[in-house]
N, C-alpha and C positions, 0 to 999 in steps of 0.2 A: 683688760681682754672681758667681753661680756660672757660671760656661761650661759647665761640664759637664753642665748642663741643655738644652744647645743641642745636638739631635741631630739625625739624619737626619729623627725622626719629626715633629717641630718644624716642620724646613723644609716637609715634605710637608703638615702642616696649614694653614702659611701659605699655600704655594702654592695650596693648596686654596681658602682664603677669599679669596684674590687672583685665582682663577680662570685660574690661570697653568697650563701642564700641562709640567713637568719631567721630564726623563730622568733615570734614577737616577744616572748619573754628575754630572750637573747640580747633583742633590739634594745628592749626596755633596760638591763642590764649594762649594755655597752653604752649609753646616752648617759647614765649615772657617773659610771665610771670616767668616762671622758669629762663631765663637767668637774667631777673631784680632781684630775689632773690639770685640767685647766684652772682650775681655781688654784692650786699648789703653786702652778707655772707663774699665774699673777703675784701670788704671794712674794716667788722669790723676785722677780722684777720689780717691786718694792724697796728690796733691799738696797741700801745705799751702799756701793761699791769704787766710791770715787777714788779713795784713797788707798785702794787695794792693787797691788802690781798683779799685773795679768801671769800667769803659770800655763807651764802645758803640763806638768806633771804635781801631784797634791802632795809628794815627796820631793824636796828640793834637794835630798844626797841621792838620789836615784841618778846613775850615769851607764851611758850604752859601751856597753866595751866592746870596742871593734879589736878583730885580729887582722893581721895583714894577709893579702890576697897571694898566694902561694901558686902558682901557675903547675900544674902536675898533668901527668899522662892520664888519658881518658879511658873509656872503653871505645872500640872504635865503632863506627854503625852497626858493622854485621855483627857483632858480638852483643850489641845491645839489642838488637830485633829480633835475635834467635828466639828468645822466649816468648815473642807475642804469638796469638792465636793465627792472626794475619797479619801480613805487611806488603809493600809493595817493590822492597828493599831500600825504600829511603824513609818510610814513616809506615806508624803502626794504622790497619784500616779497622775502623771502628763504625756501628750503627750511628746512623744520623739520629739524634737527639733533639735539635732544636726545629722544628716546622718553620718555614717563611710564607 
């Protein structure tokens, strides 16, 4: 990986695409930080891992503890909805939070 390609213009472009407004000192700082991160990743990529078994967790003794699913009676809909400020009788009514 060529960290020389990471310059202030690249950081400005990423900021623009991300709709971030960065000052010139921030752009300069992020440029240097990104170079350092990519250099570290490049160093990691050079490590020979051919004889290392893939692992899903750093500690092999960790085991997931499952419990049996037990079907229990739950609240009926009316009981569950009675604490909501506004309902339709079937579900909670909330303000729109995502613009389309």
